[in-house]
mmCIF file of the N, C-alpha and C atoms, coordinates in Angstrom:
data_MODEL
# 
_entry.id   MODEL 
# 
loop_
_atom_site.group_PDB 
_atom_site.id 
_atom_site.type_symbol 
_atom_site.label_atom_id 
_atom_site.label_alt_id 
_atom_site.label_comp_id 
_atom_site.label_asym_id 
_atom_site.label_entity_id 
_atom_site.label_seq_id 
_atom_site.pdbx_PDB_ins_code 
_atom_site.Cartn_x 
_atom_site.Cartn_y 
_atom_site.Cartn_z 
_atom_site.occupancy 
_atom_site.B_iso_or_equiv 
_atom_site.pdbx_formal_charge 
_atom_site.auth_seq_id 
_atom_site.auth_comp_id 
_atom_site.auth_asym_id 
_atom_site.auth_atom_id 
_atom_site.pdbx_PDB_model_num 
ATOM 1   N N  . UNK A 1 1  ? 149.183 29.074 106.383 1.00 0.00 ? 1  UNK A N  1 
ATOM 2   C CA . UNK A 1 1  ? 149.512 30.458 106.683 1.00 0.00 ? 1  UNK A CA 1 
ATOM 3   C C  . UNK A 1 1  ? 149.388 31.298 105.414 1.00 0.00 ? 1  UNK A C  1 
ATOM 4   N N  . UNK A 1 2  ? 148.799 32.460 105.551 1.00 0.00 ? 2  UNK A N  1 
ATOM 5   C CA . UNK A 1 2  ? 148.574 33.374 104.439 1.00 0.00 ? 2  UNK A CA 1 
ATOM 6   C C  . UNK A 1 2  ? 149.852 34.123 104.101 1.00 0.00 ? 2  UNK A C  1 
ATOM 7   N N  . UNK A 1 3  ? 150.081 34.378 102.829 1.00 0.00 ? 3  UNK A N  1 
ATOM 8   C CA . UNK A 1 3  ? 151.294 35.049 102.389 1.00 0.00 ? 3  UNK A CA 1 
ATOM 9   C C  . UNK A 1 3  ? 151.139 36.562 102.245 1.00 0.00 ? 3  UNK A C  1 
ATOM 10  N N  . UNK A 1 4  ? 149.937 37.109 102.440 1.00 0.00 ? 4  UNK A N  1 
ATOM 11  C CA . UNK A 1 4  ? 149.756 38.551 102.298 1.00 0.00 ? 4  UNK A CA 1 
ATOM 12  C C  . UNK A 1 4  ? 150.423 39.286 103.454 1.00 0.00 ? 4  UNK A C  1 
ATOM 13  N N  . UNK A 1 5  ? 150.600 40.595 103.284 1.00 0.00 ? 5  UNK A N  1 
ATOM 14  C CA . UNK A 1 5  ? 151.325 41.392 104.268 1.00 0.00 ? 5  UNK A CA 1 
ATOM 15  C C  . UNK A 1 5  ? 150.360 42.108 105.213 1.00 0.00 ? 5  UNK A C  1 
ATOM 16  N N  . UNK A 1 6  ? 150.827 42.328 106.433 1.00 0.00 ? 6  UNK A N  1 
ATOM 17  C CA . UNK A 1 6  ? 150.075 43.090 107.421 1.00 0.00 ? 6  UNK A CA 1 
ATOM 18  C C  . UNK A 1 6  ? 150.698 44.483 107.522 1.00 0.00 ? 6  UNK A C  1 
ATOM 19  N N  . UNK A 1 7  ? 149.861 45.517 107.518 1.00 0.00 ? 7  UNK A N  1 
ATOM 20  C CA . UNK A 1 7  ? 150.351 46.889 107.556 1.00 0.00 ? 7  UNK A CA 1 
ATOM 21  C C  . UNK A 1 7  ? 150.860 47.258 108.941 1.00 0.00 ? 7  UNK A C  1 
ATOM 22  N N  . UNK A 1 8  ? 152.056 47.848 108.982 1.00 0.00 ? 8  UNK A N  1 
ATOM 23  C CA . UNK A 1 8  ? 152.606 48.336 110.251 1.00 0.00 ? 8  UNK A CA 1 
ATOM 24  C C  . UNK A 1 8  ? 152.950 49.812 110.147 1.00 0.00 ? 8  UNK A C  1 
ATOM 25  N N  . UNK A 1 9  ? 152.349 50.503 109.191 1.00 0.00 ? 9  UNK A N  1 
ATOM 26  C CA . UNK A 1 9  ? 152.595 51.935 109.044 1.00 0.00 ? 9  UNK A CA 1 
ATOM 27  C C  . UNK A 1 9  ? 151.256 52.670 109.026 1.00 0.00 ? 9  UNK A C  1 
ATOM 28  N N  . UNK A 1 10 ? 151.308 53.987 109.123 1.00 0.00 ? 10 UNK A N  1 
ATOM 29  C CA . UNK A 1 10 ? 150.088 54.780 109.121 1.00 0.00 ? 10 UNK A CA 1 
ATOM 30  C C  . UNK A 1 10 ? 149.266 54.525 110.374 1.00 0.00 ? 10 UNK A C  1 
ATOM 31  N N  . UNK A 1 11 ? 147.961 54.562 110.223 1.00 0.00 ? 11 UNK A N  1 
ATOM 32  C CA . UNK A 1 11 ? 147.082 54.319 111.371 1.00 0.00 ? 11 UNK A CA 1 
ATOM 33  C C  . UNK A 1 11 ? 147.261 52.917 111.931 1.00 0.00 ? 11 UNK A C  1 
ATOM 34  N N  . UNK A 1 12 ? 147.511 51.955 111.056 1.00 0.00 ? 12 UNK A N  1 
ATOM 35  C CA . UNK A 1 12 ? 147.654 50.575 111.505 1.00 0.00 ? 12 UNK A CA 1 
ATOM 36  C C  . UNK A 1 12 ? 149.005 50.330 112.165 1.00 0.00 ? 12 UNK A C  1 
ATOM 37  N N  . UNK A 1 13 ? 149.878 51.282 112.137 1.00 0.00 ? 13 UNK A N  1 
ATOM 38  C CA . UNK A 1 13 ? 151.126 51.212 112.887 1.00 0.00 ? 13 UNK A CA 1 
ATOM 39  C C  . UNK A 1 13 ? 150.960 51.748 114.301 1.00 0.00 ? 13 UNK A C  1 
ATOM 40  N N  . UNK A 1 14 ? 149.878 52.485 114.545 1.00 0.00 ? 14 UNK A N  1 
ATOM 41  C CA . UNK A 1 14 ? 149.609 53.028 115.884 1.00 0.00 ? 14 UNK A CA 1 
ATOM 42  C C  . UNK A 1 14 ? 148.710 52.108 116.694 1.00 0.00 ? 14 UNK A C  1 
ATOM 43  N N  . UNK A 1 15 ? 147.710 51.534 116.043 1.00 0.00 ? 15 UNK A N  1 
ATOM 44  C CA . UNK A 1 15 ? 146.785 50.610 116.705 1.00 0.00 ? 15 UNK A CA 1 
ATOM 45  C C  . UNK A 1 15 ? 146.250 49.648 115.651 1.00 0.00 ? 15 UNK A C  1 
ATOM 46  N N  . UNK A 1 16 ? 145.950 48.424 116.078 1.00 0.00 ? 16 UNK A N  1 
ATOM 47  C CA . UNK A 1 16 ? 145.551 47.397 115.115 1.00 0.00 ? 16 UNK A CA 1 
ATOM 48  C C  . UNK A 1 16 ? 144.151 47.618 114.550 1.00 0.00 ? 16 UNK A C  1 
ATOM 49  N N  . UNK A 1 17 ? 143.280 48.286 115.281 1.00 0.00 ? 17 UNK A N  1 
ATOM 50  C CA . UNK A 1 17 ? 141.910 48.510 114.826 1.00 0.00 ? 17 UNK A CA 1 
ATOM 51  C C  . UNK A 1 17 ? 141.546 49.987 114.977 1.00 0.00 ? 17 UNK A C  1 
ATOM 52  N N  . UNK A 1 18 ? 142.387 50.839 114.446 1.00 0.00 ? 18 UNK A N  1 
ATOM 53  C CA . UNK A 1 18 ? 142.187 52.281 114.560 1.00 0.00 ? 18 UNK A CA 1 
ATOM 54  C C  . UNK A 1 18 ? 140.893 52.726 113.871 1.00 0.00 ? 18 UNK A C  1 
ATOM 55  N N  . UNK A 1 19 ? 140.467 52.028 112.847 1.00 0.00 ? 19 UNK A N  1 
ATOM 56  C CA . UNK A 1 19 ? 139.238 52.385 112.146 1.00 0.00 ? 19 UNK A CA 1 
ATOM 57  C C  . UNK A 1 19 ? 138.013 52.229 113.048 1.00 0.00 ? 19 UNK A C  1 
ATOM 58  N N  . UNK A 1 20 ? 138.056 51.328 114.019 1.00 0.00 ? 20 UNK A N  1 
ATOM 59  C CA . UNK A 1 20 ? 136.935 51.182 114.944 1.00 0.00 ? 20 UNK A CA 1 
ATOM 60  C C  . UNK A 1 20 ? 136.844 52.384 115.876 1.00 0.00 ? 20 UNK A C  1 
ATOM 61  N N  . UNK A 1 21 ? 137.982 52.956 116.235 1.00 0.00 ? 21 UNK A N  1 
ATOM 62  C CA . UNK A 1 21 ? 137.981 54.169 117.055 1.00 0.00 ? 21 UNK A CA 1 
ATOM 63  C C  . UNK A 1 21 ? 137.322 55.316 116.296 1.00 0.00 ? 21 UNK A C  1 
ATOM 64  N N  . UNK A 1 22 ? 137.626 55.441 115.019 1.00 0.00 ? 22 UNK A N  1 
ATOM 65  C CA . UNK A 1 22 ? 136.999 56.481 114.194 1.00 0.00 ? 22 UNK A CA 1 
ATOM 66  C C  . UNK A 1 22 ? 135.488 56.258 114.110 1.00 0.00 ? 22 UNK A C  1 
ATOM 67  N N  . UNK A 1 23 ? 135.081 55.026 114.012 1.00 0.00 ? 23 UNK A N  1 
ATOM 68  C CA . UNK A 1 23 ? 133.654 54.710 113.964 1.00 0.00 ? 23 UNK A CA 1 
ATOM 69  C C  . UNK A 1 23 ? 132.965 55.083 115.273 1.00 0.00 ? 23 UNK A C  1 
ATOM 70  N N  . UNK A 1 24 ? 133.665 54.913 116.388 1.00 0.00 ? 24 UNK A N  1 
ATOM 71  C CA . UNK A 1 24 ? 133.113 55.321 117.685 1.00 0.00 ? 24 UNK A CA 1 
ATOM 72  C C  . UNK A 1 24 ? 132.960 56.843 117.765 1.00 0.00 ? 24 UNK A C  1 
ATOM 73  N N  . UNK A 1 25 ? 133.901 57.569 117.198 1.00 0.00 ? 25 UNK A N  1 
ATOM 74  C CA . UNK A 1 25 ? 133.786 59.027 117.184 1.00 0.00 ? 25 UNK A CA 1 
ATOM 75  C C  . UNK A 1 25 ? 132.574 59.473 116.374 1.00 0.00 ? 25 UNK A C  1 
ATOM 76  N N  . UNK A 1 26 ? 132.288 58.792 115.284 1.00 0.00 ? 26 UNK A N  1 
ATOM 77  C CA . UNK A 1 26 ? 131.103 59.108 114.485 1.00 0.00 ? 26 UNK A CA 1 
ATOM 78  C C  . UNK A 1 26 ? 129.839 58.833 115.290 1.00 0.00 ? 26 UNK A C  1 
ATOM 79  N N  . UNK A 1 27 ? 129.792 57.702 115.979 1.00 0.00 ? 27 UNK A N  1 
ATOM 80  C CA . UNK A 1 27 ? 128.625 57.382 116.798 1.00 0.00 ? 27 UNK A CA 1 
ATOM 81  C C  . UNK A 1 27 ? 128.429 58.424 117.897 1.00 0.00 ? 27 UNK A C  1 
ATOM 82  N N  . UNK A 1 28 ? 129.514 58.866 118.501 1.00 0.00 ? 28 UNK A N  1 
ATOM 83  C CA . UNK A 1 28 ? 129.413 59.888 119.541 1.00 0.00 ? 28 UNK A CA 1 
ATOM 84  C C  . UNK A 1 28 ? 128.921 61.210 118.964 1.00 0.00 ? 28 UNK A C  1 
ATOM 85  N N  . UNK A 1 29 ? 129.375 61.555 117.781 1.00 0.00 ? 29 UNK A N  1 
ATOM 86  C CA . UNK A 1 29 ? 128.930 62.820 117.174 1.00 0.00 ? 29 UNK A CA 1 
ATOM 87  C C  . UNK A 1 29 ? 127.444 62.783 116.837 1.00 0.00 ? 29 UNK A C  1 
ATOM 88  N N  . UNK A 1 30 ? 126.887 61.607 116.573 1.00 0.00 ? 30 UNK A N  1 
ATOM 89  C CA . UNK A 1 30 ? 125.450 61.495 116.309 1.00 0.00 ? 30 UNK A CA 1 
ATOM 90  C C  . UNK A 1 30 ? 124.629 61.780 117.566 1.00 0.00 ? 30 UNK A C  1 
ATOM 91  N N  . UNK A 1 31 ? 125.103 61.341 118.724 1.00 0.00 ? 31 UNK A N  1 
ATOM 92  C CA . UNK A 1 31 ? 124.278 61.428 119.928 1.00 0.00 ? 31 UNK A CA 1 
ATOM 93  C C  . UNK A 1 31 ? 124.572 62.648 120.797 1.00 0.00 ? 31 UNK A C  1 
ATOM 94  N N  . UNK A 1 32 ? 125.670 63.334 120.590 1.00 0.00 ? 32 UNK A N  1 
ATOM 95  C CA . UNK A 1 32 ? 125.980 64.496 121.424 1.00 0.00 ? 32 UNK A CA 1 
ATOM 96  C C  . UNK A 1 32 ? 124.911 65.590 121.404 1.00 0.00 ? 32 UNK A C  1 
ATOM 97  N N  . UNK A 1 33 ? 124.288 65.892 120.272 1.00 0.00 ? 33 UNK A N  1 
ATOM 98  C CA . UNK A 1 33 ? 123.255 66.935 120.285 1.00 0.00 ? 33 UNK A CA 1 
ATOM 99  C C  . UNK A 1 33 ? 121.964 66.521 121.005 1.00 0.00 ? 33 UNK A C  1 
ATOM 100 N N  . UNK A 1 34 ? 121.800 65.256 121.290 1.00 0.00 ? 34 UNK A N  1 
ATOM 101 C CA . UNK A 1 34 ? 120.562 64.765 121.903 1.00 0.00 ? 34 UNK A CA 1 
ATOM 102 C C  . UNK A 1 34 ? 120.525 65.072 123.396 1.00 0.00 ? 34 UNK A C  1 
ATOM 103 N N  . UNK A 1 35 ? 119.319 65.219 123.920 1.00 0.00 ? 35 UNK A N  1 
ATOM 104 C CA . UNK A 1 35 ? 119.178 65.543 125.340 1.00 0.00 ? 35 UNK A CA 1 
ATOM 105 C C  . UNK A 1 35 ? 118.815 64.337 126.193 1.00 0.00 ? 35 UNK A C  1 
ATOM 106 N N  . UNK A 1 36 ? 118.104 63.385 125.652 1.00 0.00 ? 36 UNK A N  1 
ATOM 107 C CA . UNK A 1 36 ? 117.686 62.225 126.434 1.00 0.00 ? 36 UNK A CA 1 
ATOM 108 C C  . UNK A 1 36 ? 118.795 61.202 126.585 1.00 0.00 ? 36 UNK A C  1 
ATOM 109 N N  . UNK A 1 37 ? 118.831 60.580 127.743 1.00 0.00 ? 37 UNK A N  1 
ATOM 110 C CA . UNK A 1 37 ? 119.878 59.580 128.006 1.00 0.00 ? 37 UNK A CA 1 
ATOM 111 C C  . UNK A 1 37 ? 119.696 58.338 127.148 1.00 0.00 ? 37 UNK A C  1 
ATOM 112 N N  . UNK A 1 38 ? 118.476 58.045 126.719 1.00 0.00 ? 38 UNK A N  1 
ATOM 113 C CA . UNK A 1 38 ? 118.229 56.835 125.935 1.00 0.00 ? 38 UNK A CA 1 
ATOM 114 C C  . UNK A 1 38 ? 118.931 56.906 124.573 1.00 0.00 ? 38 UNK A C  1 
ATOM 115 N N  . UNK A 1 39 ? 119.106 58.113 124.055 1.00 0.00 ? 39 UNK A N  1 
ATOM 116 C CA . UNK A 1 39 ? 119.784 58.235 122.766 1.00 0.00 ? 39 UNK A CA 1 
ATOM 117 C C  . UNK A 1 39 ? 121.261 57.846 122.860 1.00 0.00 ? 39 UNK A C  1 
ATOM 118 N N  . UNK A 1 40 ? 121.843 57.949 124.042 1.00 0.00 ? 40 UNK A N  1 
ATOM 119 C CA . UNK A 1 40 ? 123.244 57.576 124.228 1.00 0.00 ? 40 UNK A CA 1 
ATOM 120 C C  . UNK A 1 40 ? 123.447 56.061 124.222 1.00 0.00 ? 40 UNK A C  1 
ATOM 121 N N  . UNK A 1 41 ? 122.361 55.325 124.246 1.00 0.00 ? 41 UNK A N  1 
ATOM 122 C CA . UNK A 1 41 ? 122.466 53.871 124.184 1.00 0.00 ? 41 UNK A CA 1 
ATOM 123 C C  . UNK A 1 41 ? 123.072 53.426 122.848 1.00 0.00 ? 41 UNK A C  1 
ATOM 124 N N  . UNK A 1 42 ? 122.867 54.202 121.801 1.00 0.00 ? 42 UNK A N  1 
ATOM 125 C CA . UNK A 1 42 ? 123.487 53.878 120.513 1.00 0.00 ? 42 UNK A CA 1 
ATOM 126 C C  . UNK A 1 42 ? 125.008 53.877 120.637 1.00 0.00 ? 42 UNK A C  1 
ATOM 127 N N  . UNK A 1 43 ? 125.554 54.906 121.281 1.00 0.00 ? 43 UNK A N  1 
ATOM 128 C CA . UNK A 1 43 ? 126.999 54.980 121.479 1.00 0.00 ? 43 UNK A CA 1 
ATOM 129 C C  . UNK A 1 43 ? 127.480 53.826 122.353 1.00 0.00 ? 43 UNK A C  1 
ATOM 130 N N  . UNK A 1 44 ? 126.775 53.551 123.423 1.00 0.00 ? 44 UNK A N  1 
ATOM 131 C CA . UNK A 1 44 ? 127.165 52.467 124.334 1.00 0.00 ? 44 UNK A CA 1 
ATOM 132 C C  . UNK A 1 44 ? 127.117 51.127 123.605 1.00 0.00 ? 44 UNK A C  1 
ATOM 133 N N  . UNK A 1 45 ? 126.043 50.903 122.849 1.00 0.00 ? 45 UNK A N  1 
ATOM 134 C CA . UNK A 1 45 ? 125.919 49.647 122.105 1.00 0.00 ? 45 UNK A CA 1 
ATOM 135 C C  . UNK A 1 45 ? 127.063 49.475 121.116 1.00 0.00 ? 45 UNK A C  1 
ATOM 136 N N  . UNK A 1 46 ? 127.355 50.520 120.337 1.00 0.00 ? 46 UNK A N  1 
ATOM 137 C CA . UNK A 1 46 ? 128.425 50.402 119.354 1.00 0.00 ? 46 UNK A CA 1 
ATOM 138 C C  . UNK A 1 46 ? 129.784 50.236 120.030 1.00 0.00 ? 46 UNK A C  1 
ATOM 139 N N  . UNK A 1 47 ? 129.980 50.863 121.185 1.00 0.00 ? 47 UNK A N  1 
ATOM 140 C CA . UNK A 1 47 ? 131.240 50.706 121.901 1.00 0.00 ? 47 UNK A CA 1 
ATOM 141 C C  . UNK A 1 47 ? 131.439 49.256 122.344 1.00 0.00 ? 47 UNK A C  1 
ATOM 142 N N  . UNK A 1 48 ? 130.420 48.670 122.951 1.00 0.00 ? 48 UNK A N  1 
ATOM 143 C CA . UNK A 1 48 ? 130.504 47.273 123.392 1.00 0.00 ? 48 UNK A CA 1 
ATOM 144 C C  . UNK A 1 48 ? 130.695 46.353 122.185 1.00 0.00 ? 48 UNK A C  1 
ATOM 145 N N  . UNK A 1 49 ? 129.954 46.612 121.123 1.00 0.00 ? 49 UNK A N  1 
ATOM 146 C CA . UNK A 1 49 ? 130.070 45.801 119.916 1.00 0.00 ? 49 UNK A CA 1 
ATOM 147 C C  . UNK A 1 49 ? 131.470 45.883 119.319 1.00 0.00 ? 49 UNK A C  1 
ATOM 148 N N  . UNK A 1 50 ? 132.049 47.083 119.267 1.00 0.00 ? 50 UNK A N  1 
ATOM 149 C CA . UNK A 1 50 ? 133.382 47.249 118.680 1.00 0.00 ? 50 UNK A CA 1 
ATOM 150 C C  . UNK A 1 50 ? 134.459 46.568 119.527 1.00 0.00 ? 50 UNK A C  1 
ATOM 151 N N  . UNK A 1 51 ? 134.357 46.665 120.828 1.00 0.00 ? 51 UNK A N  1 
ATOM 152 C CA . UNK A 1 51 ? 135.337 45.991 121.689 1.00 0.00 ? 51 UNK A CA 1 
ATOM 153 C C  . UNK A 1 51 ? 135.253 44.480 121.475 1.00 0.00 ? 51 UNK A C  1 
ATOM 154 N N  . UNK A 1 52 ? 134.031 43.947 121.425 1.00 0.00 ? 52 UNK A N  1 
ATOM 155 C CA . UNK A 1 52 ? 133.866 42.511 121.169 1.00 0.00 ? 52 UNK A CA 1 
ATOM 156 C C  . UNK A 1 52 ? 134.425 42.150 119.791 1.00 0.00 ? 52 UNK A C  1 
ATOM 157 N N  . UNK A 1 53 ? 134.190 43.008 118.818 1.00 0.00 ? 53 UNK A N  1 
ATOM 158 C CA . UNK A 1 53 ? 134.655 42.751 117.460 1.00 0.00 ? 53 UNK A CA 1 
ATOM 159 C C  . UNK A 1 53 ? 136.178 42.759 117.352 1.00 0.00 ? 53 UNK A C  1 
ATOM 160 N N  . UNK A 1 54 ? 136.838 43.610 118.123 1.00 0.00 ? 54 UNK A N  1 
ATOM 161 C CA . UNK A 1 54 ? 138.300 43.644 118.137 1.00 0.00 ? 54 UNK A CA 1 
ATOM 162 C C  . UNK A 1 54 ? 138.854 42.273 118.501 1.00 0.00 ? 54 UNK A C  1 
ATOM 163 N N  . UNK A 1 55 ? 138.344 41.689 119.579 1.00 0.00 ? 55 UNK A N  1 
ATOM 164 C CA . UNK A 1 55 ? 138.844 40.390 120.022 1.00 0.00 ? 55 UNK A CA 1 
ATOM 165 C C  . UNK A 1 55 ? 138.478 39.277 119.037 1.00 0.00 ? 55 UNK A C  1 
ATOM 166 N N  . UNK A 1 56 ? 137.287 39.358 118.461 1.00 0.00 ? 56 UNK A N  1 
ATOM 167 C CA . UNK A 1 56 ? 136.863 38.355 117.484 1.00 0.00 ? 56 UNK A CA 1 
ATOM 168 C C  . UNK A 1 56 ? 137.721 38.430 116.215 1.00 0.00 ? 56 UNK A C  1 
ATOM 169 N N  . UNK A 1 57 ? 137.996 39.648 115.745 1.00 0.00 ? 57 UNK A N  1 
ATOM 170 C CA . UNK A 1 57 ? 138.838 39.814 114.551 1.00 0.00 ? 57 UNK A CA 1 
ATOM 171 C C  . UNK A 1 57 ? 140.256 39.325 114.796 1.00 0.00 ? 57 UNK A C  1 
ATOM 172 N N  . UNK A 1 58 ? 140.781 39.592 115.970 1.00 0.00 ? 58 UNK A N  1 
ATOM 173 C CA . UNK A 1 58 ? 142.145 39.149 116.263 1.00 0.00 ? 58 UNK A CA 1 
ATOM 174 C C  . UNK A 1 58 ? 142.244 37.633 116.324 1.00 0.00 ? 58 UNK A C  1 
ATOM 175 N N  . UNK A 1 59 ? 141.207 36.991 116.812 1.00 0.00 ? 59 UNK A N  1 
ATOM 176 C CA . UNK A 1 59 ? 141.202 35.531 116.839 1.00 0.00 ? 59 UNK A CA 1 
ATOM 177 C C  . UNK A 1 59 ? 141.220 34.978 115.407 1.00 0.00 ? 59 UNK A C  1 
ATOM 178 N N  . UNK A 1 60 ? 140.436 35.585 114.520 1.00 0.00 ? 60 UNK A N  1 
ATOM 179 C CA . UNK A 1 60 ? 140.419 35.154 113.124 1.00 0.00 ? 60 UNK A CA 1 
ATOM 180 C C  . UNK A 1 60 ? 141.759 35.422 112.440 1.00 0.00 ? 60 UNK A C  1 
ATOM 181 N N  . UNK A 1 61 ? 142.350 36.570 112.726 1.00 0.00 ? 61 UNK A N  1 
ATOM 182 C CA . UNK A 1 61 ? 143.651 36.900 112.125 1.00 0.00 ? 61 UNK A CA 1 
ATOM 183 C C  . UNK A 1 61 ? 144.749 35.965 112.617 1.00 0.00 ? 61 UNK A C  1 
ATOM 184 N N  . UNK A 1 62 ? 144.686 35.594 113.886 1.00 0.00 ? 62 UNK A N  1 
ATOM 185 C CA . UNK A 1 62 ? 145.682 34.673 114.432 1.00 0.00 ? 62 UNK A CA 1 
ATOM 186 C C  . UNK A 1 62 ? 145.586 33.319 113.729 1.00 0.00 ? 62 UNK A C  1 
ATOM 187 N N  . UNK A 1 63 ? 144.361 32.901 113.445 1.00 0.00 ? 63 UNK A N  1 
ATOM 188 C CA . UNK A 1 63 ? 144.183 31.631 112.732 1.00 0.00 ? 63 UNK A CA 1 
ATOM 189 C C  . UNK A 1 63 ? 144.609 31.756 111.263 1.00 0.00 ? 63 UNK A C  1 
ATOM 190 N N  . UNK A 1 64 ? 144.367 32.913 110.670 1.00 0.00 ? 64 UNK A N  1 
ATOM 191 C CA . UNK A 1 64 ? 144.655 33.106 109.252 1.00 0.00 ? 64 UNK A CA 1 
ATOM 192 C C  . UNK A 1 64 ? 146.136 33.337 108.975 1.00 0.00 ? 64 UNK A C  1 
ATOM 193 N N  . UNK A 1 65 ? 146.794 34.170 109.795 1.00 0.00 ? 65 UNK A N  1 
ATOM 194 C CA . UNK A 1 65 ? 148.178 34.572 109.521 1.00 0.00 ? 65 UNK A CA 1 
ATOM 195 C C  . UNK A 1 65 ? 149.217 33.850 110.379 1.00 0.00 ? 65 UNK A C  1 
ATOM 196 N N  . UNK A 1 66 ? 148.796 33.192 111.437 1.00 0.00 ? 66 UNK A N  1 
ATOM 197 C CA . UNK A 1 66 ? 149.709 32.417 112.269 1.00 0.00 ? 66 UNK A CA 1 
ATOM 198 C C  . UNK A 1 66 ? 150.787 33.253 112.931 1.00 0.00 ? 66 UNK A C  1 
ATOM 199 N N  . UNK A 1 67 ? 152.033 32.854 112.771 1.00 0.00 ? 67 UNK A N  1 
ATOM 200 C CA . UNK A 1 67 ? 153.172 33.517 113.403 1.00 0.00 ? 67 UNK A CA 1 
ATOM 201 C C  . UNK A 1 67 ? 153.330 34.957 112.899 1.00 0.00 ? 67 UNK A C  1 
ATOM 202 N N  . UNK A 1 68 ? 152.926 35.226 111.672 1.00 0.00 ? 68 UNK A N  1 
ATOM 203 C CA . UNK A 1 68 ? 152.993 36.580 111.136 1.00 0.00 ? 68 UNK A CA 1 
ATOM 204 C C  . UNK A 1 68 ? 152.143 37.555 111.939 1.00 0.00 ? 68 UNK A C  1 
ATOM 205 N N  . UNK A 1 69 ? 150.988 37.085 112.404 1.00 0.00 ? 69 UNK A N  1 
ATOM 206 C CA . UNK A 1 69 ? 150.129 37.952 113.214 1.00 0.00 ? 69 UNK A CA 1 
ATOM 207 C C  . UNK A 1 69 ? 150.726 38.160 114.600 1.00 0.00 ? 69 UNK A C  1 
ATOM 208 N N  . UNK A 1 70 ? 151.377 37.168 115.135 1.00 0.00 ? 70 UNK A N  1 
ATOM 209 C CA . UNK A 1 70 ? 152.040 37.315 116.442 1.00 0.00 ? 70 UNK A CA 1 
ATOM 210 C C  . UNK A 1 70 ? 153.137 38.373 116.345 1.00 0.00 ? 70 UNK A C  1 
ATOM 211 N N  . UNK A 1 71 ? 153.909 38.348 115.277 1.00 0.00 ? 71 UNK A N  1 
ATOM 212 C CA . UNK A 1 71 ? 154.942 39.368 115.069 1.00 0.00 ? 71 UNK A CA 1 
ATOM 213 C C  . UNK A 1 71 ? 154.318 40.748 114.881 1.00 0.00 ? 71 UNK A C  1 
ATOM 214 N N  . UNK A 1 72 ? 153.206 40.803 114.173 1.00 0.00 ? 72 UNK A N  1 
ATOM 215 C CA . UNK A 1 72 ? 152.484 42.057 113.979 1.00 0.00 ? 72 UNK A CA 1 
ATOM 216 C C  . UNK A 1 72 ? 152.020 42.622 115.326 1.00 0.00 ? 72 UNK A C  1 
ATOM 217 N N  . UNK A 1 73 ? 151.514 41.764 116.197 1.00 0.00 ? 73 UNK A N  1 
ATOM 218 C CA . UNK A 1 73 ? 151.059 42.196 117.519 1.00 0.00 ? 73 UNK A CA 1 
ATOM 219 C C  . UNK A 1 73 ? 152.219 42.724 118.366 1.00 0.00 ? 73 UNK A C  1 
ATOM 220 N N  . UNK A 1 74 ? 153.405 42.191 118.168 1.00 0.00 ? 74 UNK A N  1 
ATOM 221 C CA . UNK A 1 74 ? 154.573 42.694 118.884 1.00 0.00 ? 74 UNK A CA 1 
ATOM 222 C C  . UNK A 1 74 ? 154.979 44.069 118.370 1.00 0.00 ? 74 UNK A C  1 
ATOM 223 N N  . UNK A 1 75 ? 154.858 44.293 117.063 1.00 0.00 ? 75 UNK A N  1 
ATOM 224 C CA . UNK A 1 75 ? 155.215 45.590 116.482 1.00 0.00 ? 75 UNK A CA 1 
ATOM 225 C C  . UNK A 1 75 ? 154.161 46.660 116.782 1.00 0.00 ? 75 UNK A C  1 
ATOM 226 N N  . UNK A 1 76 ? 152.902 46.251 116.826 1.00 0.00 ? 76 UNK A N  1 
ATOM 227 C CA . UNK A 1 76 ? 151.794 47.170 117.079 1.00 0.00 ? 76 UNK A CA 1 
ATOM 228 C C  . UNK A 1 76 ? 151.058 46.673 118.332 1.00 0.00 ? 76 UNK A C  1 
ATOM 229 N N  . UNK A 1 77 ? 151.474 47.118 119.518 1.00 0.00 ? 77 UNK A N  1 
ATOM 230 C CA . UNK A 1 77 ? 150.940 46.541 120.756 1.00 0.00 ? 77 UNK A CA 1 
ATOM 231 C C  . UNK A 1 77 ? 149.524 46.989 121.123 1.00 0.00 ? 77 UNK A C  1 
ATOM 232 N N  . UNK A 1 78 ? 149.049 48.096 120.583 1.00 0.00 ? 78 UNK A N  1 
ATOM 233 C CA . UNK A 1 78 ? 147.735 48.609 120.992 1.00 0.00 ? 78 UNK A CA 1 
ATOM 234 C C  . UNK A 1 78 ? 146.652 48.128 120.045 1.00 0.00 ? 78 UNK A C  1 
ATOM 235 N N  . UNK A 1 79 ? 145.488 47.813 120.605 1.00 0.00 ? 79 UNK A N  1 
ATOM 236 C CA . UNK A 1 79 ? 144.401 47.264 119.812 1.00 0.00 ? 79 UNK A CA 1 
ATOM 237 C C  . UNK A 1 79 ? 143.489 48.346 119.238 1.00 0.00 ? 79 UNK A C  1 
ATOM 238 N N  . UNK A 1 80 ? 143.034 49.252 120.078 1.00 0.00 ? 80 UNK A N  1 
ATOM 239 C CA . UNK A 1 80 ? 141.937 50.140 119.716 1.00 0.00 ? 80 UNK A CA 1 
ATOM 240 C C  . UNK A 1 80 ? 142.355 51.610 119.695 1.00 0.00 ? 80 UNK A C  1 
ATOM 241 N N  . UNK A 1 81 ? 143.082 52.023 120.696 1.00 0.00 ? 81 UNK A N  1 
ATOM 242 C CA . UNK A 1 81 ? 143.483 53.411 120.839 1.00 0.00 ? 81 UNK A CA 1 
ATOM 243 C C  . UNK A 1 81 ? 144.942 53.469 121.287 1.00 0.00 ? 81 UNK A C  1 
ATOM 244 N N  . UNK A 1 82 ? 145.805 54.163 120.548 1.00 0.00 ? 82 UNK A N  1 
ATOM 245 C CA . UNK A 1 82 ? 147.223 54.180 120.886 1.00 0.00 ? 82 UNK A CA 1 
ATOM 246 C C  . UNK A 1 82 ? 147.502 54.652 122.304 1.00 0.00 ? 82 UNK A C  1 
ATOM 247 N N  . UNK A 1 83 ? 148.360 53.945 122.994 1.00 0.00 ? 83 UNK A N  1 
ATOM 248 C CA . UNK A 1 83 ? 148.828 54.235 124.353 1.00 0.00 ? 83 UNK A CA 1 
ATOM 249 C C  . UNK A 1 83 ? 147.759 54.079 125.422 1.00 0.00 ? 83 UNK A C  1 
ATOM 250 N N  . UNK A 1 84 ? 146.579 53.569 125.073 1.00 0.00 ? 84 UNK A N  1 
ATOM 251 C CA . UNK A 1 84 ? 145.521 53.366 126.071 1.00 0.00 ? 84 UNK A CA 1 
ATOM 252 C C  . UNK A 1 84 ? 145.038 51.921 126.068 1.00 0.00 ? 84 UNK A C  1 
ATOM 253 N N  . UNK A 1 85 ? 144.602 51.418 124.907 1.00 0.00 ? 85 UNK A N  1 
ATOM 254 C CA . UNK A 1 85 ? 144.057 50.052 124.806 1.00 0.00 ? 85 UNK A CA 1 
ATOM 255 C C  . UNK A 1 85 ? 144.450 49.467 123.489 1.00 0.00 ? 85 UNK A C  1 
# 
């Protein structure tokens, strides 16, 4: 088990992967000015990738931090977006 601390304040106190939500907003801002539907595939791809990455990162953190990560998940129940997911 790792002895480092997990943040439960700031953005990481609202959701465990809040930075991925910000990255999705950037991807959306890139494609909003576009008119073709194919350009929105970038946003869709990054959204699917980020959701998959959330679960993959949590699996690694559970292995790395053990019971500390379980307690962290209890304190910060949302993964991606506060009060939604």
